[in-house]
Biotite code that builds the C-alpha atoms (Angstrom):
import biotite.structure as struc

atoms = struc.array([
    struc.Atom([25.678, -9.439, -43.182], chain_id="A", res_id=1, res_name="MET", atom_name="CA", element="C"),
    struc.Atom([29.205, -11.108, -43.143], chain_id="A", res_id=2, res_name="ALA", atom_name="CA", element="C"),
    struc.Atom([30.683, -8.714, -41.394], chain_id="A", res_id=3, res_name="ASN", atom_name="CA", element="C"),
    struc.Atom([28.151, -9.085, -38.159], chain_id="A", res_id=4, res_name="LEU", atom_name="CA", element="C"),
    struc.Atom([28.861, -12.140, -38.286], chain_id="A", res_id=5, res_name="LEU", atom_name="CA", element="C"),
    struc.Atom([32.728, -12.343, -37.531], chain_id="A", res_id=6, res_name="ARG", atom_name="CA", element="C"),
    struc.Atom([33.602, -13.463, -34.367], chain_id="A", res_id=7, res_name="PRO", atom_name="CA", element="C"),
    struc.Atom([34.648, -9.630, -32.956], chain_id="A", res_id=8, res_name="GLY", atom_name="CA", element="C"),
    struc.Atom([31.451, -8.043, -34.171], chain_id="A", res_id=9, res_name="ASN", atom_name="CA", element="C"),
    struc.Atom([29.716, -11.048, -32.975], chain_id="A", res_id=10, res_name="LEU", atom_name="CA", element="C"),
    struc.Atom([31.010, -10.726, -29.388], chain_id="A", res_id=11, res_name="ALA", atom_name="CA", element="C"),
    struc.Atom([30.315, -6.846, -29.794], chain_id="A", res_id=12, res_name="LEU", atom_name="CA", element="C"),
    struc.Atom([26.714, -7.397, -30.482], chain_id="A", res_id=13, res_name="ALA", atom_name="CA", element="C"),
    struc.Atom([26.310, -9.940, -27.512], chain_id="A", res_id=14, res_name="VAL", atom_name="CA", element="C"),
    struc.Atom([27.706, -7.069, -25.318], chain_id="A", res_id=15, res_name="VAL", atom_name="CA", element="C"),
    struc.Atom([25.835, -4.438, -26.242], chain_id="A", res_id=16, res_name="ALA", atom_name="CA", element="C"),
    struc.Atom([22.600, -6.759, -26.051], chain_id="A", res_id=17, res_name="LEU", atom_name="CA", element="C"),
    struc.Atom([23.542, -7.637, -22.732], chain_id="A", res_id=18, res_name="SER", atom_name="CA", element="C"),
    struc.Atom([23.860, -3.881, -21.645], chain_id="A", res_id=19, res_name="CYS", atom_name="CA", element="C"),
    struc.Atom([20.720, -3.152, -23.296], chain_id="A", res_id=20, res_name="ALA", atom_name="CA", element="C"),
    struc.Atom([19.040, -5.820, -20.976], chain_id="A", res_id=21, res_name="VAL", atom_name="CA", element="C"),
    struc.Atom([20.643, -5.006, -18.185], chain_id="A", res_id=22, res_name="LEU", atom_name="CA", element="C"),
    struc.Atom([19.602, -1.422, -18.407], chain_id="A", res_id=23, res_name="VAL", atom_name="CA", element="C"),
    struc.Atom([16.131, -2.310, -19.083], chain_id="A", res_id=24, res_name="ALA", atom_name="CA", element="C"),
    struc.Atom([16.062, -4.602, -16.042], chain_id="A", res_id=25, res_name="ARG", atom_name="CA", element="C"),
    struc.Atom([17.601, -1.443, -14.106], chain_id="A", res_id=26, res_name="ARG", atom_name="CA", element="C"),
    struc.Atom([14.699, 0.492, -15.136], chain_id="A", res_id=27, res_name="ALA", atom_name="CA", element="C"),
    struc.Atom([12.189, -1.333, -14.565], chain_id="A", res_id=28, res_name="THR", atom_name="CA", element="C"),
    struc.Atom([13.199, -1.980, -10.673], chain_id="A", res_id=29, res_name="ALA", atom_name="CA", element="C"),
    struc.Atom([13.386, 1.980, -10.435], chain_id="A", res_id=30, res_name="GLU", atom_name="CA", element="C"),
    struc.Atom([10.035, 1.943, -11.457], chain_id="A", res_id=31, res_name="ARG", atom_name="CA", element="C"),
    struc.Atom([8.984, -0.428, -8.811], chain_id="A", res_id=32, res_name="ARG", atom_name="CA", element="C"),
    struc.Atom([9.849, 1.813, -5.747], chain_id="A", res_id=33, res_name="THR", atom_name="CA", element="C"),
    struc.Atom([7.318, 4.436, -5.245], chain_id="A", res_id=34, res_name="VAL", atom_name="CA", element="C"),
    struc.Atom([7.065, 7.364, -3.043], chain_id="A", res_id=35, res_name="SER", atom_name="CA", element="C"),
    struc.Atom([3.995, 7.828, -1.169], chain_id="A", res_id=36, res_name="LEU", atom_name="CA", element="C"),
    struc.Atom([4.489, 11.188, -2.378], chain_id="A", res_id=37, res_name="ALA", atom_name="CA", element="C"),
    struc.Atom([3.145, 10.204, -5.829], chain_id="A", res_id=38, res_name="ASP", atom_name="CA", element="C"),
    struc.Atom([-0.038, 8.526, -4.570], chain_id="A", res_id=39, res_name="LEU", atom_name="CA", element="C"),
    struc.Atom([-0.565, 11.311, -2.527], chain_id="A", res_id=40, res_name="ALA", atom_name="CA", element="C"),
    struc.Atom([-2.687, 13.005, -5.381], chain_id="A", res_id=41, res_name="VAL", atom_name="CA", element="C"),
    struc.Atom([-6.201, 13.302, -4.757], chain_id="A", res_id=42, res_name="ASP", atom_name="CA", element="C"),
    struc.Atom([-7.259, 11.450, -7.616], chain_id="A", res_id=43, res_name="HIS", atom_name="CA", element="C"),
    struc.Atom([-10.786, 12.119, -6.877], chain_id="A", res_id=44, res_name="GLY", atom_name="CA", element="C"),
    struc.Atom([-14.044, 10.101, -8.032], chain_id="A", res_id=45, res_name="VAL", atom_name="CA", element="C"),
    struc.Atom([-15.569, 9.661, -11.495], chain_id="A", res_id=46, res_name="VAL", atom_name="CA", element="C"),
    struc.Atom([-18.485, 11.926, -11.505], chain_id="A", res_id=47, res_name="VAL", atom_name="CA", element="C"),
    struc.Atom([-21.455, 9.811, -11.193], chain_id="A", res_id=48, res_name="GLY", atom_name="CA", element="C"),
    struc.Atom([-19.765, 6.641, -9.760], chain_id="A", res_id=49, res_name="THR", atom_name="CA", element="C"),
    struc.Atom([-17.681, 5.507, -6.672], chain_id="A", res_id=50, res_name="ASP", atom_name="CA", element="C"),
    struc.Atom([-14.970, 5.018, -8.033], chain_id="A", res_id=51, res_name="THR", atom_name="CA", element="C"),
    struc.Atom([-11.193, 6.552, -8.917], chain_id="A", res_id=52, res_name="ALA", atom_name="CA", element="C"),
    struc.Atom([-10.901, 7.068, -12.774], chain_id="A", res_id=53, res_name="PRO", atom_name="CA", element="C"),
    struc.Atom([-8.893, 5.022, -14.952], chain_id="A", res_id=54, res_name="GLU", atom_name="CA", element="C"),
    struc.Atom([-5.565, 7.192, -14.799], chain_id="A", res_id=55, res_name="ALA", atom_name="CA", element="C"),
    struc.Atom([-5.251, 6.286, -10.948], chain_id="A", res_id=56, res_name="ALA", atom_name="CA", element="C"),
    struc.Atom([-2.610, 3.788, -10.125], chain_id="A", res_id=57, res_name="PRO", atom_name="CA", element="C"),
    struc.Atom([-3.232, 0.988, -9.207], chain_id="A", res_id=58, res_name="ARG", atom_name="CA", element="C"),
    struc.Atom([-2.003, -0.240, -5.558], chain_id="A", res_id=59, res_name="LEU", atom_name="CA", element="C"),
    struc.Atom([-1.137, -3.546, -6.382], chain_id="A", res_id=60, res_name="GLN", atom_name="CA", element="C"),
    struc.Atom([0.703, -2.391, -10.181], chain_id="A", res_id=61, res_name="ASP", atom_name="CA", element="C"),
    struc.Atom([2.723, -0.191, -8.230], chain_id="A", res_id=62, res_name="VAL", atom_name="CA", element="C"),
    struc.Atom([3.924, -2.105, -5.413], chain_id="A", res_id=63, res_name="LEU", atom_name="CA", element="C"),
    struc.Atom([3.960, -5.175, -7.438], chain_id="A", res_id=64, res_name="SER", atom_name="CA", element="C"),
    struc.Atom([7.433, -6.253, -6.090], chain_id="A", res_id=65, res_name="ALA", atom_name="CA", element="C"),
    struc.Atom([6.226, -5.702, -2.518], chain_id="A", res_id=66, res_name="PHE", atom_name="CA", element="C"),
    struc.Atom([4.581, -8.235, -0.539], chain_id="A", res_id=67, res_name="LYS", atom_name="CA", element="C"),
    struc.Atom([2.753, -9.284, 2.863], chain_id="A", res_id=68, res_name="VAL", atom_name="CA", element="C"),
    struc.Atom([2.049, -11.958, 5.049], chain_id="A", res_id=69, res_name="LYS", atom_name="CA", element="C"),
    struc.Atom([-1.015, -12.576, 7.345], chain_id="A", res_id=70, res_name="ASP", atom_name="CA", element="C"),
    struc.Atom([-0.805, -13.572, 11.034], chain_id="A", res_id=71, res_name="LEU", atom_name="CA", element="C"),
    struc.Atom([-0.420, -17.592, 9.724], chain_id="A", res_id=72, res_name="ASN", atom_name="CA", element="C"),
    struc.Atom([2.696, -16.228, 7.743], chain_id="A", res_id=73, res_name="GLY", atom_name="CA", element="C"),
    struc.Atom([0.798, -16.722, 4.360], chain_id="A", res_id=74, res_name="LYS", atom_name="CA", element="C"),
    struc.Atom([2.292, -14.215, 1.516], chain_id="A", res_id=75, res_name="THR", atom_name="CA", element="C"),
    struc.Atom([-1.029, -12.670, 0.360], chain_id="A", res_id=76, res_name="VAL", atom_name="CA", element="C"),
    struc.Atom([-2.125, -9.133, -1.247], chain_id="A", res_id=77, res_name="PRO", atom_name="CA", element="C"),
    struc.Atom([-2.247, -6.223, 0.272], chain_id="A", res_id=78, res_name="LEU", atom_name="CA", element="C"),
    struc.Atom([-5.977, -5.657, -0.980], chain_id="A", res_id=79, res_name="VAL", atom_name="CA", element="C"),
    struc.Atom([-8.702, -7.550, -2.581], chain_id="A", res_id=80, res_name="LEU", atom_name="CA", element="C"),
    struc.Atom([-9.794, -6.242, -5.998], chain_id="A", res_id=81, res_name="GLU", atom_name="CA", element="C"),
    struc.Atom([-14.029, -6.214, -5.794], chain_id="A", res_id=82, res_name="GLY", atom_name="CA", element="C"),
    struc.Atom([-13.487, -4.401, -2.376], chain_id="A", res_id=83, res_name="GLN", atom_name="CA", element="C"),
    struc.Atom([-12.992, -1.015, -1.833], chain_id="A", res_id=84, res_name="PRO", atom_name="CA", element="C"),
    struc.Atom([-10.297, -0.930, 1.296], chain_id="A", res_id=85, res_name="THR", atom_name="CA", element="C"),
    struc.Atom([-8.440, 1.515, 3.559], chain_id="A", res_id=86, res_name="ILE", atom_name="CA", element="C"),
    struc.Atom([-4.698, 0.524, 4.067], chain_id="A", res_id=87, res_name="VAL", atom_name="CA", element="C"),
    struc.Atom([-3.131, 1.930, 7.632], chain_id="A", res_id=88, res_name="MET", atom_name="CA", element="C"),
    struc.Atom([0.503, 1.898, 7.840], chain_id="A", res_id=89, res_name="ILE", atom_name="CA", element="C"),
    struc.Atom([0.785, 1.678, 11.436], chain_id="A", res_id=90, res_name="ASN", atom_name="CA", element="C"),
    struc.Atom([4.167, 0.983, 13.627], chain_id="A", res_id=91, res_name="SER", atom_name="CA", element="C"),
    struc.Atom([3.803, -0.270, 17.034], chain_id="A", res_id=92, res_name="ARG", atom_name="CA", element="C"),
    struc.Atom([6.418, 2.772, 18.214], chain_id="A", res_id=93, res_name="THR", atom_name="CA", element="C"),
    struc.Atom([4.354, 5.539, 16.740], chain_id="A", res_id=94, res_name="CYS", atom_name="CA", element="C"),
    struc.Atom([2.302, 7.844, 19.260], chain_id="A", res_id=95, res_name="PRO", atom_name="CA", element="C"),
    struc.Atom([0.222, 9.141, 16.440], chain_id="A", res_id=96, res_name="TRP", atom_name="CA", element="C"),
    struc.Atom([-0.783, 5.610, 15.592], chain_id="A", res_id=97, res_name="CYS", atom_name="CA", element="C"),
    struc.Atom([-2.287, 5.070, 18.626], chain_id="A", res_id=98, res_name="LYS", atom_name="CA", element="C"),
    struc.Atom([-3.862, 8.306, 19.131], chain_id="A", res_id=99, res_name="LYS", atom_name="CA", element="C"),
    struc.Atom([-5.384, 7.224, 15.430], chain_id="A", res_id=100, res_name="SER", atom_name="CA", element="C"),
    struc.Atom([-6.762, 3.919, 16.661], chain_id="A", res_id=101, res_name="LEU", atom_name="CA", element="C"),
    struc.Atom([-7.861, 5.158, 19.485], chain_id="A", res_id=102, res_name="LYS", atom_name="CA", element="C"),
    struc.Atom([-10.386, 7.422, 17.521], chain_id="A", res_id=103, res_name="ASP", atom_name="CA", element="C"),
    struc.Atom([-10.933, 4.766, 15.370], chain_id="A", res_id=104, res_name="ILE", atom_name="CA", element="C"),
    struc.Atom([-12.031, 2.642, 18.234], chain_id="A", res_id=105, res_name="GLY", atom_name="CA", element="C"),
    struc.Atom([-14.167, 5.066, 19.587], chain_id="A", res_id=106, res_name="GLU", atom_name="CA", element="C"),
    struc.Atom([-15.874, 5.523, 16.072], chain_id="A", res_id=107, res_name="LEU", atom_name="CA", element="C"),
    struc.Atom([-16.310, 1.941, 15.896], chain_id="A", res_id=108, res_name="SER", atom_name="CA", element="C"),
    struc.Atom([-18.049, 0.994, 19.135], chain_id="A", res_id=109, res_name="ARG", atom_name="CA", element="C"),
    struc.Atom([-17.485, -2.202, 19.058], chain_id="A", res_id=110, res_name="GLY", atom_name="CA", element="C"),
    struc.Atom([-18.617, -2.644, 15.098], chain_id="A", res_id=111, res_name="ARG", atom_name="CA", element="C"),
    struc.Atom([-16.321, -4.901, 13.014], chain_id="A", res_id=112, res_name="PRO", atom_name="CA", element="C"),
    struc.Atom([-14.381, -2.840, 9.977], chain_id="A", res_id=113, res_name="LEU", atom_name="CA", element="C"),
    struc.Atom([-13.789, -5.211, 7.136], chain_id="A", res_id=114, res_name="PRO", atom_name="CA", element="C"),
    struc.Atom([-12.439, -2.683, 5.086], chain_id="A", res_id=115, res_name="ARG", atom_name="CA", element="C"),
    struc.Atom([-9.301, -1.916, 6.889], chain_id="A", res_id=116, res_name="LEU", atom_name="CA", element="C"),
    struc.Atom([-6.129, -3.284, 6.543], chain_id="A", res_id=117, res_name="THR", atom_name="CA", element="C"),
    struc.Atom([-3.650, -2.354, 9.069], chain_id="A", res_id=118, res_name="VAL", atom_name="CA", element="C"),
    struc.Atom([0.219, -2.949, 7.815], chain_id="A", res_id=119, res_name="LEU", atom_name="CA", element="C"),
    struc.Atom([2.236, -2.886, 10.876], chain_id="A", res_id=120, res_name="THR", atom_name="CA", element="C"),
    struc.Atom([5.915, -2.191, 10.120], chain_id="A", res_id=121, res_name="LEU", atom_name="CA", element="C"),
    struc.Atom([7.305, -4.801, 12.889], chain_id="A", res_id=122, res_name="GLU", atom_name="CA", element="C"),
    struc.Atom([4.757, -7.830, 11.357], chain_id="A", res_id=123, res_name="GLY", atom_name="CA", element="C"),
    struc.Atom([1.179, -8.613, 11.864], chain_id="A", res_id=124, res_name="ALA", atom_name="CA", element="C"),
    struc.Atom([1.031, -10.286, 15.290], chain_id="A", res_id=125, res_name="ALA", atom_name="CA", element="C"),
    struc.Atom([2.514, -6.446, 16.527], chain_id="A", res_id=126, res_name="GLU", atom_name="CA", element="C"),
    struc.Atom([-1.081, -5.150, 15.688], chain_id="A", res_id=127, res_name="ALA", atom_name="CA", element="C"),
    struc.Atom([-2.900, -7.450, 17.581], chain_id="A", res_id=128, res_name="GLU", atom_name="CA", element="C"),
    struc.Atom([-2.244, -5.924, 21.131], chain_id="A", res_id=129, res_name="PRO", atom_name="CA", element="C"),
    struc.Atom([-2.845, -2.404, 19.591], chain_id="A", res_id=130, res_name="MET", atom_name="CA", element="C"),
    struc.Atom([-6.343, -3.049, 18.079], chain_id="A", res_id=131, res_name="LEU", atom_name="CA", element="C"),
    struc.Atom([-7.698, -5.398, 21.344], chain_id="A", res_id=132, res_name="ALA", atom_name="CA", element="C"),
    struc.Atom([-6.723, -2.160, 23.500], chain_id="A", res_id=133, res_name="LEU", atom_name="CA", element="C"),
    struc.Atom([-9.428, -0.270, 21.330], chain_id="A", res_id=134, res_name="GLU", atom_name="CA", element="C"),
    struc.Atom([-11.748, -2.616, 20.852], chain_id="A", res_id=135, res_name="LYS", atom_name="CA", element="C"),
    struc.Atom([-11.235, -2.799, 17.093], chain_id="A", res_id=136, res_name="ILE", atom_name="CA", element="C"),
    struc.Atom([-12.449, -6.167, 15.472], chain_id="A", res_id=137, res_name="THR", atom_name="CA", element="C"),
    struc.Atom([-12.828, -7.550, 11.770], chain_id="A", res_id=138, res_name="GLY", atom_name="CA", element="C"),
    struc.Atom([-9.574, -5.246, 10.407], chain_id="A", res_id=139, res_name="ALA", atom_name="CA", element="C"),
    struc.Atom([-6.811, -7.965, 8.431], chain_id="A", res_id=140, res_name="THR", atom_name="CA", element="C"),
    struc.Atom([-3.602, -7.318, 9.473], chain_id="A", res_id=141, res_name="LEU", atom_name="CA", element="C"),
    struc.Atom([-0.649, -7.674, 7.710], chain_id="A", res_id=142, res_name="VAL", atom_name="CA", element="C"),
    struc.Atom([3.306, -7.371, 7.674], chain_id="A", res_id=143, res_name="GLY", atom_name="CA", element="C"),
    struc.Atom([6.507, -6.761, 5.260], chain_id="A", res_id=144, res_name="PRO", atom_name="CA", element="C"),
    struc.Atom([7.397, -10.556, 4.509], chain_id="A", res_id=145, res_name="VAL", atom_name="CA", element="C"),
    struc.Atom([10.628, -8.353, 4.596], chain_id="A", res_id=146, res_name="GLY", atom_name="CA", element="C"),
    struc.Atom([12.024, -6.092, 7.445], chain_id="A", res_id=147, res_name="THR", atom_name="CA", element="C"),
    struc.Atom([10.203, -3.118, 8.261], chain_id="A", res_id=148, res_name="SER", atom_name="CA", element="C"),
    struc.Atom([13.489, -1.013, 6.505], chain_id="A", res_id=149, res_name="GLU", atom_name="CA", element="C"),
    struc.Atom([12.843, -2.591, 3.212], chain_id="A", res_id=150, res_name="GLN", atom_name="CA", element="C"),
    struc.Atom([9.226, -1.870, 3.856], chain_id="A", res_id=151, res_name="LEU", atom_name="CA", element="C"),
    struc.Atom([10.135, 1.983, 4.321], chain_id="A", res_id=152, res_name="LEU", atom_name="CA", element="C"),
    struc.Atom([12.729, 1.462, 1.555], chain_id="A", res_id=153, res_name="LYS", atom_name="CA", element="C"),
    struc.Atom([9.857, 0.123, -1.143], chain_id="A", res_id=154, res_name="SER", atom_name="CA", element="C"),
    struc.Atom([7.596, 3.563, 0.199], chain_id="A", res_id=155, res_name="PHE", atom_name="CA", element="C"),
    struc.Atom([10.426, 5.552, 0.765], chain_id="A", res_id=156, res_name="ARG", atom_name="CA", element="C"),
    struc.Atom([8.262, 6.828, 3.096], chain_id="A", res_id=157, res_name="ASN", atom_name="CA", element="C"),
    struc.Atom([9.084, 7.503, 6.972], chain_id="A", res_id=158, res_name="THR", atom_name="CA", element="C"),
    struc.Atom([6.001, 8.894, 8.382], chain_id="A", res_id=159, res_name="GLY", atom_name="CA", element="C"),
    struc.Atom([3.532, 6.508, 10.459], chain_id="A", res_id=160, res_name="THR", atom_name="CA", element="C"),
    struc.Atom([0.745, 6.663, 10.328], chain_id="A", res_id=161, res_name="PRO", atom_name="CA", element="C"),
    struc.Atom([-0.387, 6.580, 6.406], chain_id="A", res_id=162, res_name="THR", atom_name="CA", element="C"),
    struc.Atom([-3.974, 5.868, 4.942], chain_id="A", res_id=163, res_name="PHE", atom_name="CA", element="C"),
    struc.Atom([-4.187, 5.215, 1.246], chain_id="A", res_id=164, res_name="ILE", atom_name="CA", element="C"),
    struc.Atom([-7.530, 4.486, 0.155], chain_id="A", res_id=165, res_name="ALA", atom_name="CA", element="C"),
    struc.Atom([-7.928, 2.235, -2.475], chain_id="A", res_id=166, res_name="VAL", atom_name="CA", element="C"),
    struc.Atom([-11.371, 1.877, -4.324], chain_id="A", res_id=167, res_name="ASP", atom_name="CA", element="C"),
    struc.Atom([-13.246, -1.580, -5.398], chain_id="A", res_id=168, res_name="ARG", atom_name="CA", element="C"),
    struc.Atom([-10.944, -1.590, -8.614], chain_id="A", res_id=169, res_name="ASN", atom_name="CA", element="C"),
    struc.Atom([-7.616, -1.512, -6.469], chain_id="A", res_id=170, res_name="GLY", atom_name="CA", element="C"),
    struc.Atom([-7.310, 2.116, -7.731], chain_id="A", res_id=171, res_name="ARG", atom_name="CA", element="C"),
    struc.Atom([-5.760, 5.008, -5.352], chain_id="A", res_id=172, res_name="VAL", atom_name="CA", element="C"),
    struc.Atom([-8.495, 7.346, -4.403], chain_id="A", res_id=173, res_name="VAL", atom_name="CA", element="C"),
    struc.Atom([-6.017, 9.039, -2.099], chain_id="A", res_id=174, res_name="ARG", atom_name="CA", element="C"),
    struc.Atom([-3.466, 8.801, 0.306], chain_id="A", res_id=175, res_name="THR", atom_name="CA", element="C"),
    struc.Atom([-3.211, 10.706, 3.982], chain_id="A", res_id=176, res_name="MET", atom_name="CA", element="C"),
    struc.Atom([-0.207, 11.129, 5.496], chain_id="A", res_id=177, res_name="PRO", atom_name="CA", element="C"),
    struc.Atom([0.215, 11.628, 9.211], chain_id="A", res_id=178, res_name="GLY", atom_name="CA", element="C"),
    struc.Atom([-2.201, 11.517, 12.125], chain_id="A", res_id=179, res_name="TYR", atom_name="CA", element="C"),
    struc.Atom([-5.757, 13.243, 10.719], chain_id="A", res_id=180, res_name="PRO", atom_name="CA", element="C"),
    struc.Atom([-8.244, 15.049, 13.100], chain_id="A", res_id=181, res_name="ILE", atom_name="CA", element="C"),
    struc.Atom([-11.005, 13.001, 14.042], chain_id="A", res_id=182, res_name="ILE", atom_name="CA", element="C"),
    struc.Atom([-13.495, 15.049, 11.277], chain_id="A", res_id=183, res_name="GLU", atom_name="CA", element="C"),
    struc.Atom([-11.673, 13.938, 9.075], chain_id="A", res_id=184, res_name="GLU", atom_name="CA", element="C"),
    struc.Atom([-11.411, 10.224, 9.744], chain_id="A", res_id=185, res_name="MET", atom_name="CA", element="C"),
    struc.Atom([-15.195, 9.786, 10.060], chain_id="A", res_id=186, res_name="LYS", atom_name="CA", element="C"),
    struc.Atom([-14.784, 10.240, 6.422], chain_id="A", res_id=187, res_name="HIS", atom_name="CA", element="C"),
    struc.Atom([-12.118, 6.988, 6.158], chain_id="A", res_id=188, res_name="TRP", atom_name="CA", element="C"),
    struc.Atom([-14.190, 5.685, 9.325], chain_id="A", res_id=189, res_name="HIS", atom_name="CA", element="C"),
    struc.Atom([-16.778, 5.255, 6.879], chain_id="A", res_id=190, res_name="ALA", atom_name="CA", element="C"),
    struc.Atom([-15.584, 2.880, 4.316], chain_id="A", res_id=191, res_name="VAL", atom_name="CA", element="C"),
    struc.Atom([-13.480, 1.059, 7.007], chain_id="A", res_id=192, res_name="MET", atom_name="CA", element="C"),
    struc.Atom([-17.554, -0.178, 8.465], chain_id="A", res_id=193, res_name="LEU", atom_name="CA", element="C"),
    struc.Atom([-18.222, -0.673, 4.599], chain_id="A", res_id=194, res_name="GLY", atom_name="CA", element="C"),
    struc.Atom([-21.218, 2.250, 4.491], chain_id="A", res_id=195, res_name="GLU", atom_name="CA", element="C"),
    struc.Atom([-19.138, 4.298, 1.571], chain_id="A", res_id=196, res_name="THR", atom_name="CA", element="C"),
    struc.Atom([-16.780, 3.514, -0.726], chain_id="A", res_id=197, res_name="GLU", atom_name="CA", element="C"),
    struc.Atom([-14.318, 6.071, -0.610], chain_id="A", res_id=198, res_name="VAL", atom_name="CA", element="C"),
    struc.Atom([-13.593, 8.785, 1.828], chain_id="A", res_id=199, res_name="PRO", atom_name="CA", element="C"),
])
């Protein structure tokens, strides 16, 4: 013990402790970066229920460092627990996003979509004219707090659209990268409408 308290040994102990803290911080930071491919596993639904199993990741936990803001510029959660949600990652420059929104509009026929969150890379306001064109109402519009490049880096994802189905417990049920055919979109649309809990 006396040897440990000598000035030289104490300095080495402080340096070692500092290194351990830095390594732990780096490991934590790396865990915050998620690939949508990591979420793209079909986590399925617990038999006899309408939720993902407890082993499925919670979207907010996986993206705890990621923030979004609404049309008023207020920072808000990406999804609200207690309500199944379809998150659509969208871009105003993406032709497949426009095709997806067109199909969603046709399926909706004017009915509001309270369980759709549209996360637009360029910001929440950029989605307004896109949804208005297809007469889509009731969706939550959000954009990244940072730049679209930071968002893409957070997700390690370069493709839009991407759809993420989240159950009422905030757990990821499944992820669908790219444009789905309209027959597949019908299952996701039923969740957007509030008719079912998972696609």
